[in-house]
N, C-alpha and C positions, 0 to 999 in steps of 0.2 A: 532255496529261500527266495521269497518274492521281494521285489522292490516296488517303489511307489508307482513306477510306470506300469507294471503288471497289474497292480490293484486298480489303477485308473482304466486300463484296457478292459478288465473284467467288468467294472462298473458301467463303462460306456457301452458295453455289449448288451447289457440288460436294461439300462435306463435310457430311453430315447431322449435325444437332445432336440429341442424345438427352437425355432428362431424367436427372437424378441417379438417380431410381428405376430407370430402365431400365439405367443404368450399374451400379448396385448389383446388379441381377439378373444382368448379364453377369459381374460380378466373382464373384458367388456360384457361377455355373455353372463357372467356372474354365477357360473355353475362349478367353478374350480376353487380349490383351497390352495392358497399360496403360502409357502413357508420359506423364510429366510433362515439359513442354517449357520450364518456367521455369528460371532460373538457380539455382544452389545457395543463394545468399543468400535468395531468396524462399522456397525450399522449407524452409530452416532456420527461417524465421519462422512458417510455418503447418503444416508437415508436408506429406505427400503421400498418395496412395492406397496402401494396403498392397500391397507387392510391385511397385509401378510402377517401370519403368525411368526413370532420370533422364537425359534427353538434352536439353540446352538447344537451343532453336530455332536459335541461331546455329551449332550444330555438327551439326544433324540431317542435312544432305545428306552429310556425311562419314561419319557413323555408319550411314547407310542405303545407302551405295554398296558393294556386295559386291566391287568392284574396288579398293578402297582398304584400306590397312593399319588404318584407323580403324573399319572395319566392325564393327558390333555383331552378333555371331552370333545373338543372341536375336531379331533381326528376320527376318521371312520375308515375301515378297511376297504370299503367300496367307493370312497370319494375319489374324485379326479384331483390328484395332488401335483402341484407344480412347484419345484424347488429352485431356489436362487442362492447364489453365494457371491464371492468376489470375482471369480473368473470361470466357474463351471466345475472345477475339480471336486470341491467339497460337496456340491449339490449332487454330483454323480455318485460319489461314495455314500452319501446319506440316502440317496434313492435306492441303491443296491441293498442297504441295510433294511429299509422299509419293505422292499419286495421280499426279502428273506423273512420278515416278520409277518407276511401275509397281506400286505397292502398291494392291491392289484394294479391300480392305474396311477403310475408315478412317472413323471417326466422331469427333465432338467432344462430350464430356460437359460442357463448359463450365468453370466455375471451381471451384477446390478448396473455397471456402467453401460453395457449394451442396451439394457432395458431403458435407462434414462435417455440415452442417445436416440433411441427409436421413438421417444415420446410417450413411454409408458407412465401411467400415474404413479407418483411416489409420495412418500411422507417421511418426516423426520423420525 
């Protein structure tokens, strides 16, 4: 039986973790899709990356499946997707799920506090 540590190790093995500085550079270039996978209550407390989609991890599979009525049309399997969460764990797990669903270019920028501390643009 797997434990949380094993799930995170597997996710981190397939979803690259990038620094906040690298994420900020991607954000500035304007060619990446940023997704915050935290729930709305957590986002309300800290804000999120400016322009990021807000798709809770528990709803991600539904929003990412083009065969469902819940599909978020902003998602594309060939998009450069950058995930953020509270500390990086949820983003890693969500990234592994997206990769298993056929999304090719997925990375994890870690936690929103690192983003804000590095000077990344944010919004409420």
